[in-house]
C-alpha positions as CSV (number, residue, x, y, z in Angstrom):
1,M,-0.2,-0.4,0.2
2,N,1.4,3.4,-1.3
3,I,0.8,6.2,1.4
4,I,1.2,10.0,0.2
5,K,2.3,12.3,2.8
6,A,1.2,15.7,2.8
7,A,3.6,18.4,1.6
8,P,4.8,20.6,4.3
9,Q,3.2,23.4,4.7
10,R,4.7,26.6,3.3
11,G,5.6,30.0,5.2
12,V,8.0,30.5,8.7
13,N,7.8,27.3,10.7
14,F,10.6,26.0,12.9
15,D,12.5,24.0,10.8
16,Y,12.8,26.6,8.4
17,I,13.9,29.4,10.9
18,M,16.4,26.5,12.4
19,W,17.3,25.7,8.4
20,L,18.1,29.3,7.8
21,Y,20.0,29.4,10.7
22,T,22.4,26.7,10.1
23,R,23.7,28.7,6.7
24,L,24.0,31.6,8.4
25,S,25.9,30.4,11.6
26,A,28.3,28.8,9.3
27,L,28.6,32.1,7.1
28,A,29.3,34.1,10.0
29,M,31.8,31.3,11.7
30,Y,33.6,32.1,8.2
31,A,33.4,35.7,8.5
32,L,34.4,35.9,12.5
33,G,37.5,33.3,11.3
34,L,38.5,35.8,8.8
35,V,37.9,38.7,10.8
36,G,40.5,36.6,13.8
37,I,43.1,36.2,10.9
38,I,42.9,39.8,9.9
39,G,43.3,41.2,13.3
40,A,46.0,38.9,14.1
41,L,48.1,40.1,11.2
42,V,47.6,43.4,11.6
43,M,48.5,42.7,15.5
44,G,52.1,41.6,14.2
45,A,51.2,37.6,13.9
46,R,53.0,37.4,10.2
47,T,56.6,37.8,12.3
48,Q,55.5,36.4,15.2
49,M,53.7,33.3,14.6
50,S,53.7,30.3,12.7
51,L,50.6,29.5,10.4
52,P,49.8,27.1,12.2
53,D,49.6,28.7,15.6
54,L,48.0,32.0,13.4
55,M,45.1,29.3,12.3
56,R,44.5,28.1,16.0
57,W,44.6,31.8,16.9
58,A,41.9,32.7,14.3
59,F,39.2,30.1,15.3
60,T,40.2,30.1,19.1
61,P,41.1,33.2,20.0
62,E,42.1,32.5,23.3
63,V,45.6,33.9,25.1
64,T,47.2,31.0,25.8
65,H,47.6,30.1,22.3
66,V,50.1,33.4,22.1
67,L,51.7,31.9,25.0
68,N,53.8,29.1,22.8
69,T,54.4,31.8,20.4
70,N,57.5,34.0,19.6
71,V,55.0,36.6,20.9
72,A,57.0,39.0,23.1
73,N,53.8,41.2,24.6
74,I,50.3,38.9,24.9
75,D,49.0,42.2,26.8
76,A,47.5,43.0,23.5
77,W,45.8,39.2,22.7
78,R,44.0,40.0,26.1
79,T,41.6,42.7,25.1
80,L,37.6,42.4,25.3
81,F,37.5,42.5,21.8
82,W,39.2,38.7,21.2
83,R,37.4,37.5,24.5
84,L,34.2,38.9,22.6
85,M,35.9,37.4,19.5
86,G,36.1,33.9,21.4
87,S,32.6,33.6,22.9
88,L,31.1,34.6,19.9
89,L,32.9,31.8,18.2
90,V,31.8,29.4,20.6
91,L,28.1,30.6,20.6
92,V,27.7,30.3,16.9
93,G,29.9,27.2,16.5
94,G,28.4,25.6,19.4
95,A,24.4,26.1,18.5
96,H,25.5,25.5,14.7
97,G,26.7,21.8,15.9
98,Y,24.3,21.2,18.2
99,H,21.2,21.8,15.7
100,G,23.0,19.3,13.9
101,L,22.8,17.0,16.1
102,L,19.4,16.8,16.7
103,N,19.2,16.1,12.8
104,V,21.0,13.0,13.6
105,L,19.3,12.3,16.6
106,D,16.3,12.5,14.7
107,D,16.9,10.4,11.8
108,Y,18.3,7.5,14.3
109,V,16.1,7.3,17.3
110,K,12.5,6.3,16.6
111,S,10.4,6.8,19.5
112,A,9.1,9.9,20.5
113,G,9.6,9.8,24.2
114,G,13.8,8.7,23.6
115,R,14.0,11.8,21.0
116,L,12.6,14.2,23.6
117,F,15.1,12.6,26.3
118,L,17.8,13.3,24.2
119,R,17.0,16.2,22.9
120,Y,16.9,17.6,26.5
121,F,20.2,16.2,27.2
122,T,22.3,17.6,24.6
123,I,20.9,20.7,25.2
124,A,21.8,20.2,29.1
125,I,25.4,19.3,27.7
126,W,25.7,22.1,25.0
127,I,25.1,24.6,27.8
128,A,27.0,23.2,30.5
129,M,30.1,23.1,27.7
130,T,29.1,26.5,26.4
131,V,29.5,28.4,30.2
132,V,32.5,26.6,30.8
133,A,34.2,27.7,27.5
134,I,32.7,31.3,28.2
135,Y,34.3,31.3,31.5
136,V,37.8,29.5,30.3
137,I,38.0,32.4,27.7
138,F,37.1,35.2,30.6
139,T,39.4,34.1,33.4
140,S,42.8,33.2,31.8
């Protein structure tokens, strides 16, 4: 027996908003990484860091990443701007990954109760990891 499912409703709904968020958050992560690279190069990283150190800094701007390089004065790397950049990367990247994980869970977990439990469990882990990451960014 062939069962024909109804087409999803048009217009703005939660699934559409999350689909749009996934695309826009990927673009935001690229933009934040580019700002991180350009900012580090302007601050002198082109002569004081290797390319792997520069990339590590650009995508996770945490001052301890500068400690292992040839940068003599790391005070300029401890500014509020870089801490906010790191926090934005954690928030955008974490939410982007969390949404991807929800899509995988929805595909493989068949029971509604199991999906609901895993959704709340993963959201609790995501929030805890985000809080810890932002705490580390602002206290190091």
